[in-house]
C-alpha positions in Angstrom: 6.6 14.6 -2.1 8.6 13.7 -5.2 9.1 10.1 -4.1 5.3 9.5 -3.5 3.2 7.3 -5.8 -0.4 8.1 -6.6 -2.8 5.4 -8.0 -5.3 7.0 -10.4 -8.5 4.9 -10.7 -10.5 6.4 -13.6 -12.3 4.6 -16.5 -12.3 7.5 -18.9 -9.0 7.5 -20.7 -8.9 11.2 -21.5 -9.5 12.2 -17.9 -7.0 9.6 -16.7 -4.4 11.0 -19.1 -5.0 14.6 -17.8 -4.7 13.5 -14.2 -1.5 11.6 -14.9 0.1 14.6 -16.6 -0.9 16.9 -13.8 0.4 14.6 -11.1 3.7 13.9 -12.9 4.2 17.7 -13.3 3.6 17.9 -9.5 6.5 15.6 -8.9 4.5 12.3 -8.1 5.0 8.9 -9.5 1.8 7.7 -11.0 0.1 4.3 -11.6 -3.1 3.8 -13.4 -6.2 1.6 -13.2 -9.4 1.6 -15.3 -11.7 -0.1 -12.9 -12.0 -1.6 -9.4 -10.5 -5.0 -10.4 -7.4 -3.4 -11.8 -7.2 -1.0 -8.8 -7.3 -3.8 -6.3 -4.6 -5.8 -8.2 -2.4 -2.7 -8.3 -2.8 -2.0 -4.6 -2.2 -5.6 -3.7 1.0 -5.6 -5.8 2.4 -2.4 -4.2 0.6 -0.1 -1.8 0.6 3.4 -3.2 0.8 6.5 -1.0 -2.6 7.8 -2.1 -5.5 6.8 -4.3 -7.4 9.1 -6.6 -10.7 7.3 -7.0 -13.5 8.1 -9.5 -17.0 7.6 -8.0 -18.6 6.2 -11.3 -16.5 3.2 -12.3 -17.9 0.3 -14.4 -18.9 -2.7 -12.3 -17.8 -1.9 -8.7 -18.2 1.8 -7.9 -15.5 3.9 -6.4 -17.6 4.3 -3.2 -17.8 0.5 -2.8 -14.1 0.1 -3.5 -13.3 2.7 -0.8 -15.4 0.6 1.6 -13.5 -2.6 0.7 -10.2 -0.9 1.1 -11.2 0.4 4.6 -12.3 -3.1 5.7 -8.9 -4.7 4.8 -6.1 -4.3 7.3 -3.6 -4.1 4.5 -5.2 -0.9 3.0 -7.1 0.5 6.0 -4.9 3.5 6.4 -4.5 4.2 2.7 -5.4 7.9 1.9 -8.3 8.1 -0.6 -9.6 11.1 -2.5 -12.9 10.6 -4.4 -13.4 12.3 -7.8 -16.9 12.9 -8.9 -19.4 15.1 -10.8 -21.8 14.8 -7.9 -21.7 18.1 -6.0 -24.7 17.9 -3.7 -24.1 17.8 0.1 -25.9 14.5 0.4 -23.5 12.9 -2.1 -20.5 14.4 -0.4 -21.6 12.9 2.9 -22.1 9.6 1.3 -18.7 9.7 -0.3 -17.0 10.5 3.0 -19.0 7.9 4.9 -17.6 5.3 2.5 -14.2 5.9 4.1 -12.8 8.5 1.6 -10.6 11.1 3.3 -11.5 13.9 0.8 -13.8 14.7 -2.0 -13.1 16.8 -5.2 -16.0 17.8 -7.5 -15.4 17.8 -11.3 -14.4 20.0 -13.0 -11.5 21.0 -10.8 -8.2 22.7 -11.5 -4.9 20.8 -11.3 -3.6 23.3 -8.7 -6.5 22.6 -6.4 -6.1 18.8 -6.8 -2.4 18.9 -6.0 -3.1 21.1 -3.0 -5.6 18.6 -1.7 -3.2 15.7 -2.3 -0.3 17.4 -0.5 -2.5 18.4 2.4 -3.9 14.9 2.8 -0.4 13.3 2.6 0.7 15.6 5.4 -2.4 14.9 7.5 -2.0 11.1 7.0 1.5 11.1 8.4 3.0 9.5 5.3 6.2 11.6 5.8 6.4 10.8 9.5 6.5 7.0 9.2 9.4 5.9 11.4 11.9 3.3 10.4 11.5 -0.2 12.0 14.5 -1.3 14.0 15.5 -4.6 15.6 19.1 -4.7 16.7 21.1 -3.9 13.6 18.3 -4.5 11.2 16.6 -1.4 10.0 13.7 -1.0 7.5 12.9 2.5 6.2 9.3 2.4 4.8 9.5 6.0 3.5 12.7 5.4 1.5 11.9 1.8 0.8 15.3 0.8 2.1 16.7 -2.0 4.3 20.1 -1.9 6.0 22.0 -4.4 8.2 24.5 -3.0 10.6 24.5 0.2 8.6 25.1 -1.5 5.2 22.4 -1.5 2.5 20.6 -4.8 1.9 19.0 -5.7 -1.4 16.1 -8.1 -1.6 13.1 -8.8 -3.9 9.8 -6.9 -3.7 7.9 -9.9 -2.1 10.6 -10.4 0.5 10.6 -6.7 1.3 6.8 -6.8 1.8 7.1 -9.9 3.9 9.8 -8.4 6.1 7.9 -5.1 6.4 4.8 -7.1 7.6 6.8 -9.2 10.0 8.7 -6.2 11.5 5.4 -4.3 11.9 3.9 -7.3 13.8 6.7 -8.7 16.0 6.2 -11.7 18.3 2.9 -12.7 16.6 2.5 -16.1 14.8 0.9 -16.0 11.3 -0.2 -19.0 9.4 0.7 -19.4 5.7 -2.9 -18.5 4.8 -2.7 -15.3 6.8 0.6 -14.3 5.2 -0.8 -14.9 1.8 -3.8 -12.7 2.6 -1.8 -9.9 4.1 1.3 -9.9 2.0 0.6 -11.4 -1.4 -1.5 -10.0 -4.3 -5.3 -10.1 -3.8 -7.3 -11.8 -6.6 -4.5 -14.1 -7.6 -4.1 -17.8 -6.7 -0.9 -18.6 -4.9 -0.2 -21.9 -3.2 0.6 -21.9 0.5 4.0 -23.5 -0.2 5.0 -20.3 -2.0 5.2 -18.7 1.4 7.9 -21.2 2.3 9.9 -20.4 -0.8 9.9 -16.7 0.0 10.6 -17.3 3.7 13.8 -19.2 2.6 14.8 -16.3 0.3 14.2 -13.8 3.1 16.3 -15.8 5.5 19.1 -16.1 3.0 19.1 -12.3 2.5 19.4 -11.8 6.2 21.8 -14.7 6.9 25.1 -12.9 6.4 24.9 -11.1 9.7 22.9 -13.8 11.5 19.6 -11.9 11.4 17.9 -14.9 9.7 17.3 -16.1 13.3 14.5 -13.4 13.6 12.3 -15.3 11.1 11.2 -18.3 13.1 9.2 -21.3 12.2 6.5 -22.3 14.7 5.8 -25.9 14.1 2.2 -26.6 13.2 1.2 -22.9 13.3 3.3 -20.9 10.8 5.9 -18.2 11.2 6.8 -15.3 13.5 9.3 -12.5 13.6 11.1 -12.4 17.0 14.3 -11.3 18.5 13.9 -13.9 21.2 15.5 -17.3 20.9 
């Protein structure tokens, strides 16, 4: 699990620091957020492998944030563990009904938390995510690598997310607005023409072996990923 990233969403700095230390000792990469706004921005920027989400956040609660994440196609499958001081059965049910996958009551031991995280990652199938393959183009979502005819291919993070989305939804046409909603950061203003810029960069990265032909313009509608001419 050493290459997995956990997003810790906790407004109390001391608790957040303790969680970060425990997770790093457990071999995880860690990102931090102090409230729901920061969490949504971090998730939109790069989807983590799991979210540790405090129930009592300032502003939008952890329970409401979990509901939002479950309503969004981009984050619908994201594993979520709620952290809370609420230990009553009714509260546990409410937390799980929000869409959280597990529920840990404070105080808890780091060993218990790590065991819960590892168990949830195994159940969620994070390790089993298969590479996406189209002819000689291969995208490995677990290793975050792309290869063309067996050779590593480097590209920027936005182009990677765009290609991952396209390869996950082949033969479907997406408008610029849909691509902005599904690939770009939430809560930030990006003009639709930005999509065209990154499409050009993606095609350039794929062009050496002729795989830029997979990223097709559909006049008046948007873009699609297709191996058909």
